[in-house]
C-alpha positions as CSV (number, residue, x, y, z in Angstrom):
1,M,-1.7,-15.5,-7.8
2,I,-2.3,-13.1,-4.9
3,E,-1.4,-9.4,-5.0
4,L,-0.2,-7.3,-2.1
5,F,-0.9,-3.6,-2.4
6,G,0.6,-0.8,-0.2
7,L,-1.8,2.0,0.8
8,R,-1.0,5.5,2.0
9,T,-2.2,9.1,1.7
10,D,0.0,11.6,0.0
11,Y,-0.7,15.4,-0.2
12,E,-0.3,17.5,-3.3
13,Y,0.0,21.2,-3.2
14,N,-1.3,22.9,-6.3
15,I,-1.1,26.6,-5.4
16,I,1.0,28.2,-2.8
17,G,-1.2,29.2,0.1
18,E,-3.9,26.8,-0.8
19,A,-4.8,23.7,1.3
20,A,-3.2,20.5,0.3
21,E,-5.2,17.9,-1.6
22,A,-5.2,14.4,-0.2
23,V,-4.4,11.7,-2.8
24,E,-4.9,8.0,-2.0
25,V,-2.0,5.9,-3.2
26,R,-2.4,2.2,-3.9
27,D,0.8,0.5,-5.3
28,L,1.3,-3.2,-6.1
29,V,4.3,-4.2,-4.1
30,A,4.4,-8.0,-4.4
31,T,2.7,-11.1,-5.6
32,F,2.4,-14.4,-3.7
33,A,1.4,-18.0,-4.6
34,S,-1.3,-18.0,-1.8
35,K,-3.2,-15.7,0.5
36,E,-1.6,-17.4,3.5
37,L,1.9,-16.5,2.3
38,A,0.8,-12.9,1.8
39,E,-0.8,-12.7,5.2
40,S,2.3,-14.2,6.8
41,Y,4.6,-11.7,5.1
42,V,2.4,-8.8,6.3
43,Q,2.3,-10.1,9.9
44,S,6.1,-10.6,10.0
45,S,6.6,-7.1,8.6
46,Y,4.6,-5.3,11.4
47,L,6.6,-3.5,14.0
48,K,5.7,-4.2,17.6
49,S,4.7,-0.6,18.2
50,A,2.3,-0.7,15.3
51,K,0.3,-3.5,16.9
52,R,-0.8,-1.2,19.8
53,E,-4.4,-0.3,20.0
54,Y,-4.1,3.5,19.5
55,F,-1.1,3.5,17.1
56,R,-1.6,5.8,14.0
57,P,1.1,5.6,11.3
58,D,2.5,8.8,9.9
59,V,4.9,7.9,7.1
60,R,5.8,11.5,6.3
61,G,6.6,12.1,9.9
62,G,8.7,8.9,10.3
63,K,6.2,6.9,12.3
64,Y,6.0,3.5,10.4
65,S,3.8,0.4,10.7
66,F,6.3,-1.9,8.9
67,S,9.9,-2.8,9.4
68,A,12.7,-1.2,7.3
69,K,13.3,-4.4,5.4
70,S,9.7,-4.8,4.4
71,L,8.3,-3.8,0.9
72,L,5.5,-2.2,2.9
73,R,7.8,0.2,4.8
74,D,6.6,3.4,3.0
75,Y,2.9,2.6,3.4
76,A,0.5,3.1,6.2
77,D,-1.7,0.0,5.4
78,Y,-2.0,-2.8,3.0
79,E,-4.6,-4.7,0.9
80,I,-4.5,-8.3,-0.2
81,C,-6.4,-9.1,-3.5
82,N,-7.0,-12.1,-5.6
83,P,-7.2,-10.8,-9.2
84,D,-8.9,-14.1,-10.3
85,L,-12.0,-13.0,-8.3
86,Y,-12.6,-9.8,-10.3
87,E,-12.7,-9.1,-14.0
88,Y,-9.5,-7.5,-15.1
89,T,-9.3,-5.7,-18.5
90,P,-5.8,-4.8,-19.4
91,P,-5.2,-1.4,-21.0
92,P,-4.8,-1.2,-24.8
93,H,-1.3,-2.1,-26.1
94,N,0.1,0.2,-28.8
95,P,-3.2,2.0,-29.4
96,T,-3.7,4.0,-32.6
97,L,-6.2,6.7,-33.6
C-alpha cells in the first residue's frame, strides 16, 4: 500500500500583534495499490499553470497547484510514501494509567 500526503504551511496567530507562527501540515489524503498509480493521480491533478518554472502556490490566496476535483486541492505540495519501508508503531489503543 502506498500513501499520498498533502503538504502545506498554515499560520497560527497566538497573540494579537505578534508575528504568525508557521506550522507545517502533512495530511494523509489517499492510499494506492502502487506507486505508479499514486504518481499518475498526482500528475493528472496538476493544473497547467502549476507546471510553469516560476509558479509558487498560495493556497490561502487562491493560487492552487491542483485541480478543484483533486484531493490535493488544498495543499501546496505532496509526498508519496511506502509505509512498508519504515517501521511504524501505532499509538496505544485504550491506554490506562
